[in-house]
Structure formats: structure tokens, C-alpha cells
N, C-alpha and C positions, 0 to 999 in steps of 0.2 A: 353507545355508537360505535362502529368500527372505524377503525383508523387506518384500514387497509388502502394503501396507495399505487398507482401504478409504477409498474417497475420498469428499469432502464429500455429493455423491450418494448414496452409498452408506448415508451415516450420518442422512440427512435422516429418513426414515419410522422405524426403528428408536429415533431419539432423541425424535422426538415419541410414539411409543408409551412409550417409557420413563418419560417425563415424566407423560404421561397415567395409565398404570395404577401408577404408583408407590405403595406400602401403606405407607410409614411417613413420616414426618415432613415437613411442608411448610410454608415453602417447602422445595426440596430442594437439598441441597449439591451443586455442580456437579463435586465430586470423587466423589461418591457415585454418580452418572450416569454418570461415564467408566469408573468400575469396573464397572459393570453391563453399558455396552456392550463393554468390555474381553473380558468373560466371554462375552457372547453371540457376539461375532465369533472367539472360540476365540484369542485373540493369545497368542503365546509371550511369555517375560520380555523375549526378546529386543526383539521388535516393541512391547511397552509402554514399553519404557525408552529407545528410538529417539529421540533429540532432533533439532530444525530446527537450522539452520547458525547461527542466533543461539544456540541455546544455553539459552534461556529457559524452553523447554516441550517437551514431548514432541510428535512429529510427529501422533500419534493424538489427543492432546489438543488440538493447534493445529485439527486436523479438525473435531472435534467443537464448539470454540468458535466456527468460521465456520460450521457448520451451524445452531447455536444463534441466532446472530447473523441468519442468514437468517429461519429460523422467526420471531424477535423481529421482522424487519422487516415481515412477513406478517401480524403481529397473532397469532400461534397460542401464543406463548409470551410472561411477562414477565419482568424480574429485579426481584423485591422488595427485595433488598439485595445487597451485594457477594457474589460467589461465590456465590449461589443461583439458582435459577431455577423458574417454577410455569407452568402452564397457565392461558391464559386461557378466556373463555367461547367465542371464535372457535375456540378450538384445540379445546376439550371438542367443539363441534358439528361440527367436521371428523372428529375421532376415531370419533364415534357415528354420523356421516353416511356412512361408510365411505369418505371421501377420503382417496386416497394419493399422496405427495410421493415420487417417486423420482429427479427432476432439479430443479433450480432454476427451470426453464421451468414445470413445474407448479406453482409458488408464483405464477405470475402472474396466476392468478383473482383474487388479491386485489390491488385498486388500489394500497394502500400499496408492496406489494412491487413490482408492476408499474412504477412510477413510479420506484423506486428502481433497478429493472433496465436500464431504458431508459436512465437518466442514467447511469449505467455504461458503456453501450455508447458513450455519447456523449463520455464523457471518454476511453475507450480511444480513439477516433477522433481526438479531439484531441491526446493522447500521442502517436500514429504521425505524426500531422502536426508536430508539435513536433519531433521526431527527425527528420525530413525537413529541416524547416525550419532547424534547427540542430546538425548531427550534429557531436559532439567526439570524437576518436578518442584523444586523451590527456588525461587530466584533471590540470591544474595547480592547484594551491591556489586560484587567480583563478577558474579554471573552475568547479571545486566550488564556490565561493561564488555563482557566477552561478546553478547548478542549484538551489542551495539557495532563491534569490529565486523561482526558476519554481514551484519545490515550495511555497512558501509561498503564493505567487499563488494556484495552483491548491487547497491543502486548503482556506484560509482564505479566499479571496475567490470561489471558483467559485461559490458559491450566487447571486451578482447578475450573473453571465456566462452568456449561452449559449456554445455552443463557436466561433463566429465571433468572438464579442467578446473571448474568451479568447485567441485566436490574434492578434488585433490586439494586445492589451495584451503577448502575448509576443514580438510582433515590435518592438514599442518596446522591450522590454528587450534585445533582440537589438543594435538600433541604439545602444543606449546603451551596451551590451556593447563593440562595434565601435570607438564613438568613444573609451570610453577603452582600449581596446587601442593604437588609431592614435596617443593623446595620448602614451601611456605608450612607444611607440616612437619618437616624435619626440623624447622627454627624454633616451632612450638615445642617440641620434643626438646630441643637442647636447653631451649629456656628453661622448662620445667626440669630437667635434668639438674641444671645448674642451682635451680632455686632448691630444690631438693637437697643437693649436695651443701648447698651454703647452710641449710637447716641442720642439716647432721653435725655440720663443723660448729656451729652455735650452741647445740645441746652438749657435744662432747668438751667444748671449751667451759660450758656451764656447771660440768660435772666436776671439772678441776679445781672448782672452789669449796666442793661440799665432800 
């Protein structure tokens, strides 16, 4: 049995319509919207329960959440409280004006989403350059810690950098990492030299008695 599921793009328009034409309580529980879309797409039980690699949510639920997030970035929906969603005035006008959104690109008519969309393109370009700048084939504990620093720099500091400035900061991190690696190697070499010298002294001392 095929477990192919609707993509984020597939979910965009049906999700907006489900939220806009909802006839029951508002704000709408996200779980109720998910059930509505599962029924709309005629998903099997296996498709409904298929979980992500992390295992913390279903694959289809994850795609609904991403579609919902993108609609929110465009200003079409809002999260009034945790686990709930509702239509904004802009979303109401979009539905009643006959606008349809079948891909993320369609949402770029809204400046708030377009800015977010272009920023993500810049981030992706910078990530690709970062991977070329410092590829890591095997990940030691130290290298993982280094990558955590990059992720922190990206996720929490990117707002004040453009892509070029980010790469400059990344290059500084790489230089720091290389310096620490070189220093560590020298420490290992020194320890080996001291140990070897100590063994030589012990052997000479041993010879004195025979």
C-alpha cells in the first residue's frame, strides 16, 4: 500500500478553506482541522498515523503545521491561543476574492511572506557556502560542539547579519576551531615527547644497575 501523502503545497488551499468555512467553535482547535483534512484527502489509517523520523508528530500533521505556519507568515491566519487557529481579515478577503494558493510562491503577493521567503533563500545559499567552506566528514564530539556554535550563530544572531556578514563570522569560527585543533595536537605531541623521554630515562637508569 502506498503511503504517499499530500505535500505542504497540496495542503495550503484546502487548509485555508477549512479554516475559513468552519461552522463550529472559534478559534478552531488544530486537531479538529487536521481531522477535517484527513477526511478530505481520504487518508487511510496507516497514512494518518505515519510518524516523522523524530516520532513526536504524524507526517501529515507536520505538513499541516508547516502549511499553517506559511499562511500565518502571509497574514492569512492567526494563532489566537496555543493549539488553535483562526482566519484573519486578510484571509477572509482572500477567500472571498477568489484568490487561490497552490504553492508557497503564490503567497509571495503578500509582502510579509515575500520577505520571509527571500530571507530563507539567502539562508539556504549561506548554508551551502558554509558546507563548502568547512565540510566535516566524520563528526567527533568536538566537531558537533563546533556545529552547535554555528547553529546558535545562525538561529539567534542571523537577524543582524546579511549573508556575507554571516560567512565572515563563520570564517572566524573556523579559524578559532583550527587554532584550537592545532593547539590540542601540540599538547598531544608534547605529552608523547615527555612520555618517551621519561621511558628513555627509566631505561638508562635501569642500565646503571647491570
